Every structure is written in C-alpha cells, then in structure tokens.
N, C-alpha and C positions, 0 to 999 in steps of 0.2 A: 163251204161246200163244193168239195173238186167233185164232180160228174163226171160220169166214164158211158160212153155208149160202142155197142159193141155193134156190129153190123158186118152180117151174112146175105145169101141173096136173098130167102123167103121169108127170114126173120122166124121159123121153129124147128131149123135143129140144131145148128152151131152155136148162134147168135145169144138166143133165149137159154141155152143151158151154161154160155160165158156166165153170161147173168147171172143164173141161180147162183152158179159156186163162188162165182168173186164174190157172194152178195153173202153167201156162207162164209166164206174167208174171213170177212171185211167186219162179219159177227163177232164172229170167234176171237179177233182181235180188238177187239171194241174199238174200233172206228167206225160203227156203222154212222153218227155223230156228224162225221168227215167227211164221207163218201162215199156217193152213189149213182145207181149207173142202172142202166137199160138197156133196151137192144129193138135196133131194127132191121130192113131188109133193104137192098138198093132195086127188090123189084117191088113190085103191087099184085103179085100170085097171092097174098095169103094175109090178108089185110084183117084187121079181125077174128081171126081163125087164133084159135089156143096154141099152141107146140105138139107138135106131132106125137104121136103116142108112146111112139120108142124112146125120147127122148124126155119125158113124161116120165115114163116105167125105170130107164137110167139114171135118171135125176133121186127117184123116192129109193133108188135099191141103196145108193150110197147120204140116204139123209138128206134131202138139198127141197127145197121147196119150191115150183116154179110160180109167181103169179102172175102172168100176162098173153095180151093180145098182138097178135101180130100186127107190123109196122113198119110205115115203108118209112123210108130214111127224108126229113124234111130239111129244105133249102135251113130252117131257124136251127136245126140242129149243131149246123158251124157257130155259133154265137152259144149256144145255152151248155152245151158240152164240152168242157178243156181236153179231154182224150178220146179222140174217133178211133176206134181199136179194129180193125179188116182184118175178115180171114182167110184169105186167099187174096193174089194178085188179080183177079178179075173184077171182086166184090171195091179192093185200093184202088184200081183205075176208075172203078162208075164214080166212088167216090171223088175220086179228084177233078174228074170231072163236072161233076157238082158242085164242088167249092168255088170253081171258079166264075161262078152264076152267079156268086155273094158276098156281101162286104165282106168277105174272109179268107183270098184267095190266096195267103199263105200258111192258113192253117196247118197245123204238120197231121197228115192220118197215117195209122200208123199198123206198121201188119202183128198179127197177134205171135208169132211164132219168131218173131226177132227177138224177144225174150226170151229164147233160149240160147245158150251157147249152143251155136253147132247147128243149130237152127235156121240159122239167118236165111229167110228167102223163100220160105219154105212152107206150101199151105196148111191148111187143121180141114183133113180132106172133108167133103161132103157125102153124107151117111146115109141121105136121103133114100140112095141107090140100094143100098146094104139088110142087113139084119142085123141083131143085136150084137152082133158081133164089134162089128162098125159105129158101133155108137158107142161102145165100152171104149176103143182104141181111140175115139173124138174125147171121151169122156178123161182119160187117160194123159192125153195130147191138152188138151185146154187145163187141165188141175195142171201142171209140169209150168206152161208160160206165164199160166197166173200167178203163177210166184214168182216169176222172175216180173210179172208185172208189177206187180206191188210190192218188191226192192227196189223197183224206177222208180216209182212214184213216194217211195220211203226217202231215195235219194234227191229227188226234185225236191220233194216239200220235206224236211227236216220237222215240220212241225209236226208229222204224220206216226216221228219213229217215237217222238217222246210221250204224245197220247197211246200210242197201243202198245206201251208197257204195262 
C-alpha cells in the first residue's frame, strides 16, 4: 500500500479537497487497494473540525465525498507516508522544518503544482477568504495537479500502471 498525505495550513480547505479528489480518481482507476491518502494541516487551528462548508459544497457538486476531520501533521507522518505533498511554499517550509526533528530528515516533501508542466513552484491558493469562485478555481488546480501526480506515481511504481488497467 502506497500512502499519500496532502498538507495545507488548517486542513479544512485545500488538503481535504485534494484528498477527496485523489481518492475519487484512485477508485475510478481501480487502484484503491494500492493507494491510500489522508490530509493534515501544519497548524493546530482546526483539529477535529469538519472541512469548510464551501469545500464540502464544491466537492459535492463534483460528486466527491469527503469524510475527514481536521488534524495536524505529526512527526510519525514522515514514517507512515511514502509521499507528503504540500499545497504551498509556506507549508512546504514548515514540513521541511518538522522533518528535521524526525528520524527521516531526508524524506522528500513535494509541492502539489510541481506535477503540472509550467506550474513548478506555484502555490495552490488558499480559498479560505474567498467565495465559491475561489473554491472552484482550487478544485480545477487540484484536479489537474493530481492527474500529474498520479502519472508520477505510475512512473515511479510501474506495478500501479499494470494494476490500473
């Protein structure tokens, strides 16, 4: 089982949406027995809370179910997850600082939009202070980036390409 962790600041907007989209794509590809995901935040602002209502609404419009409660990234996540994917540079920096305090200081942490040609280094913008439009834009960004990420996973793990046929 290959485990993936998506990370944003509060774990109520971007990362649970990434988790939901990823899970839907994985299921549609028949890879749900081989790939598993979760999401977390670098802050402790929303531990135990449901995702933002606008996140849930956006996902529902796309036919995606999100079953998640906010949690903060933990040191053990660097051991438990093969891939940790940050939504922006700020969270990438926080993750890289945290991993230095773990037995896994060389673990690579990825930036979500680096899986889209021409978007390297760009953030997935935080829609928290926006409205439905911003959440729809984030959905579109994540949808494209997750396609690229899944292609990366298939290249890195050829057995996934075989199982997903």
